[in-house]
N, C-alpha and C positions, 0 to 999 in steps of 0.2 A: 632376873629379867634384863635383857640386853637393850641398851638405849639405841635408838635408830636416828640417823641423821634426818633433819628436816627436808633434805633434798634427795634422800635415798631413792624414792620412786622416780626421780628424774635423772638418775645417774647411770653411767656405764663405767665400770672400773675393771681394767684388765692389767695383768702383770706377767712378766716373763723375766727370767734370769738369763743374761747373755754372758758368754765366756770371754770377757774383756774387762780391763780396768775402767773405772768410772770416767776418768778423763778422756779416754779413747771413745767411749760410748757417747759422751757429751759432744765430742768433736764430730762424730758421725751424724749427730742429731742437729747440729747447728752450723754446718758448712754445706752449702748447696751443692758443692762438687761431690759430696758424699750422699746427702739426703735424697737427691734426685735418683740415686741408684737403688734405693730400697723402700722409700716411703709409699704407702698405699697397699691395697690388697693385691693378691696374686693376679697377674695379667694386666695390671695397670702400669703406665709409665708416667713419670713426672717431668715437667719442664719449669724450672724457676725463671721467672721474668724479672723479679727484683727481690732483694733480700737485705734487710737492715735489722740486725740482732741487737736491739736495745729496747728498753721500755718505751712504748709508743711507736717503735719501728714495726715494719711490716714485711711479711713474706708473701709475695704474690706469685702464684703458680697455677699451672693447669695439670690436671690428671686426665689421662686418656685411657679409656677402657680398651680391652682387646678387640672390641668391635668398632673402635674408632670414635666413640662418643667422647667429646671433650667437656670436662667439668672445670670451670674457673673456681679457684679457691683463694681466700685471703685470710691470713692469720695476722692479728695485731697483738704484739707482745705486751703483756701487762706486768710480767715479772721475769727477770733474767738474773738468776743466781748461779753463776758458773759452777759447773759440775754437780749441782744439787737439784735445781728446779727451773723449769720454764712454765709460765702460765700465759694464757692467750685467749683472745676472742677469736672464734672461727666462723667464717661465713663465706660469702662469695662477693663478687664485685658490686652487686646491687644491694645486698643485705650483709653488711660486714660483721654482724653479730647474731648468728643463728644459734650458737651455743658457746659455752666456755670450756676450756680444756687445760690440762696440765700434763707435763711429763716430769716425773720425779725419779732421781737416780740415787740408789742406795748401795753401798758396798754389801756384797753377799758372798757367801762361801763359793769360791771359784769364779767370781765375776761381779756383775752389776745387776741388781734387781731394778728393772724399769717399770714404773707404774704409769699407765695411760688412764687418765680420769677425765670424763666429760660430764658436764651438767647442762641439761636442756631446760628451756624456759617452762615447759609443762611435761607432765607424764605422757600426754598424747603425742607431743613432739618426739620424745624419746622412743616411745613405742612405734611411731611411724618409721623412724630411721632403722630401727631393728627389723621391722617387718618388711618394709619396702626396699631398703638398701642393704640389709644384712650387716648392720653396723657391728654387731658383736663378732661375727665370723670375720668380717673385714678387718677389725681391729686386731684380732688374733693373728691373721695372716700378715698384717703390717709388722707386728712385733716379731713374727717368725722370719720375715724377710730381713729385719734388722739383725736378728741373731745369726742368720746365714751370712749376711754381709760382713758382720764383725769377724767371722771365722776366716774371711778372705784377707783381712788386713793384718799386716805385721806391725806397722806404725803409721801414724798420720802425720 
């Protein structure tokens, strides 16, 4: 019998292997000059307003849909372990902690395995973002955009 996590019903875990070394993938995920070019689902654009990569630091940005709807976002970093892991609280400007998340970077055959892991306060909150906002598909698209972006880079 396999043990399950106490938070499993509140989690979304997505993975993707990208064809680039871990240090390069880390840079693309932690430098707003790069992250604004790929972060978010297909059809969305990002604009970083401020970025402070340190524990307690914040990334304040907007995501704009193809239809022009603007979504304010705020990430507050809770862990920054270069080229290994970023952990954060994710919310918006009014509610800075709607859920927690992390990006983990692992060497993989031919590149880097990136794991996007989110934990919501309740199962209902997780189910809401899946059903109302397409969070699983959006997460897959975001990692797909990262993979495509990495293919365009020679070096950072």
